[in-house]
C-alpha positions as CSV (number, residue, x, y, z in Angstrom):
1,M,7.6,18.7,2.9
2,D,4.7,17.0,1.5
3,K,3.6,13.7,3.1
4,P,5.0,10.7,1.4
5,C,2.4,8.3,-0.1
6,Y,1.5,5.1,2.3
7,C,2.1,3.1,-0.9
8,K,5.9,3.7,-1.0
9,S,5.9,5.1,-4.7
10,N,8.2,7.8,-3.7
11,K,5.7,10.2,-4.3
12,A,3.9,12.6,-2.2
13,F,0.4,11.4,-1.0
14,F,-1.6,14.3,-2.6
15,Q,0.1,13.2,-6.2
16,C,-0.1,9.7,-5.8
17,C,-3.2,7.8,-3.9
18,E,-5.0,10.7,-2.7
19,P,-6.5,11.7,-5.9
20,L,-7.6,8.0,-6.6
21,L,-9.1,7.6,-3.1
22,R,-11.1,10.8,-3.4
23,V,-12.2,9.6,-7.0
24,L,-10.5,12.7,-8.7
25,K,-8.7,10.2,-10.8
26,V,-9.0,6.8,-11.8
27,P,-6.2,4.1,-11.8
28,S,-4.1,3.9,-15.1
29,T,-2.7,0.4,-14.2
30,A,-3.1,-2.5,-12.1
31,E,-0.2,-1.6,-9.9
32,E,-1.6,1.8,-9.4
33,L,-4.9,0.5,-8.4
34,M,-3.4,-1.8,-5.9
35,R,-1.2,0.5,-4.5
36,S,-4.3,2.6,-3.7
37,R,-5.8,-0.3,-2.3
38,Y,-3.0,-0.9,0.1
39,T,-3.4,3.0,1.1
40,A,-7.1,2.5,1.8
41,Y,-6.1,-0.1,4.1
42,C,-3.8,2.1,5.8
43,L,-6.4,4.9,6.2
44,G,-9.2,2.4,6.9
45,D,-11.5,3.4,3.9
46,V,-13.3,0.2,3.4
47,Y,-15.7,1.8,1.0
48,Y,-13.0,2.4,-1.6
49,L,-11.8,-1.3,-1.1
50,Q,-15.4,-2.7,-1.8
51,V,-15.9,-0.4,-5.1
52,T,-12.6,-1.5,-6.3
53,T,-13.3,-5.0,-6.1
54,H,-14.9,-6.6,-9.0
55,D,-18.2,-8.8,-9.0
56,H,-18.5,-9.0,-5.4
57,T,-21.0,-7.6,-2.8
58,W,-19.5,-8.0,0.9
59,S,-21.9,-8.5,3.7
60,D,-22.1,-6.3,6.7
61,Q,-19.9,-8.9,8.7
62,E,-17.2,-9.0,5.8
63,L,-17.4,-5.1,5.7
64,K,-17.0,-5.1,9.7
65,F,-14.2,-7.8,9.6
66,I,-12.4,-6.0,7.2
67,Q,-12.8,-2.4,8.7
68,D,-11.6,-4.0,12.2
69,W,-8.4,-5.4,10.5
70,A,-7.7,-2.2,8.6
71,D,-8.4,0.1,11.7
72,N,-6.6,-1.9,14.2
73,S,-3.4,-2.7,12.1
74,I,-0.2,-0.7,12.0
75,W,0.7,-0.8,8.5
76,Q,4.2,-0.4,8.0
77,H,5.5,-1.2,4.4
78,L,4.7,-2.0,1.0
79,D,6.9,-4.1,-1.5
80,V,5.7,-4.7,-4.9
81,L,7.7,-7.8,-6.1
82,Q,6.4,-7.7,-9.7
83,S,3.9,-6.4,-11.8
84,S,2.5,-7.0,-15.1
85,E,-0.5,-5.7,-17.1
86,D,-3.1,-7.4,-15.0
87,T,-1.2,-9.0,-12.0
88,V,0.8,-7.6,-9.2
89,E,2.7,-9.6,-6.6
90,F,3.4,-7.4,-3.4
91,K,4.3,-7.8,0.6
92,A,2.7,-5.9,2.8
93,Y,3.9,-5.6,6.4
94,Y,1.7,-4.6,9.4
95,I,1.3,-5.2,12.9
96,F,-2.0,-6.8,14.3
97,E,-2.9,-7.6,17.7
98,G,0.5,-7.1,19.2
99,K,2.0,-9.4,16.3
100,Q,4.1,-8.7,13.3
101,H,2.8,-10.1,10.0
102,M,3.7,-10.0,6.4
103,H,0.7,-10.7,3.6
104,H,2.4,-12.3,0.3
105,E,0.1,-12.1,-2.6
106,K,-0.1,-12.3,-6.4
107,S,-3.1,-10.3,-7.1
108,R,-5.3,-10.5,-10.2
109,F,-7.1,-7.4,-11.6
110,I,-9.5,-6.8,-14.7
111,K,-10.3,-3.5,-16.4
112,V,-14.1,-3.3,-16.7
113,N,-15.4,-0.3,-18.6
114,D,-11.8,1.5,-18.4
115,L,-11.7,0.7,-14.8
116,W,-9.3,-1.3,-13.0
117,K,-10.8,-4.1,-10.4
118,Y,-9.5,-6.3,-8.1
119,V,-10.6,-9.7,-8.8
120,D,-8.7,-12.0,-6.2
121,G,-5.2,-13.1,-5.2
122,E,-3.0,-16.1,-4.6
123,V,-1.8,-15.7,-0.8
124,Y,1.6,-17.3,-0.1
125,E,2.2,-18.3,3.4
126,N,5.3,-17.0,4.4
127,K,6.9,-17.7,7.9
128,V,9.1,-15.0,8.4
129,K,11.3,-14.2,11.3
130,F,11.5,-10.8,12.1
131,M,15.4,-10.2,13.3
132,R,15.9,-7.5,15.9
133,N,19.2,-6.1,14.5
134,E,18.0,-6.3,10.9
135,P,16.7,-3.2,9.0
136,C,13.3,-2.4,9.9
137,V,10.6,-3.5,7.8
138,C,9.0,-0.1,7.6
139,G,12.1,1.3,5.6
140,S,12.8,3.8,8.7
141,G,16.5,3.0,8.1
142,E,16.8,2.0,11.8
143,K,17.2,-1.4,13.3
144,Y,13.9,-3.1,13.8
145,K,14.5,-3.5,17.7
146,R,14.7,0.3,17.7
147,C,11.7,1.0,15.7
148,C,8.5,-1.2,15.0
149,F,9.7,-3.9,17.3
150,K,8.7,-1.4,20.1
151,K,5.0,-1.2,18.8
152,L,4.5,-4.7,19.3
153,Q,4.7,-4.2,23.3
């Protein structure tokens, strides 16, 4: 079976985000770009994140910080809450430095010369308590305590 895409699109990676990351195809929607950017975080592809960001040049220090965050996080799951032509609200679940996190953002995108670019996002502070007996945030179907909770140790 083909490897499922990191962005949880229910498509195979080679049919979903891989052609975008390899620049064989361009994202046709803001949501497609956002999903591919999530996948880039999963794979530590900071170059893709930089070139898909609108009107911002990252310093070496910013690139190093983002690369460190991407490389040292265990990316678990992506939930797209709502999507319009130029905004996408999502929640991304990940483990960083031995702690469970959820990043909740409403991102804005702009189309420049037929290419979608990330502009910025409104980040919501969600204080979420991850319950051991609830279904795991990664979508495995197992209880959290039997799945991703073990990665916190």
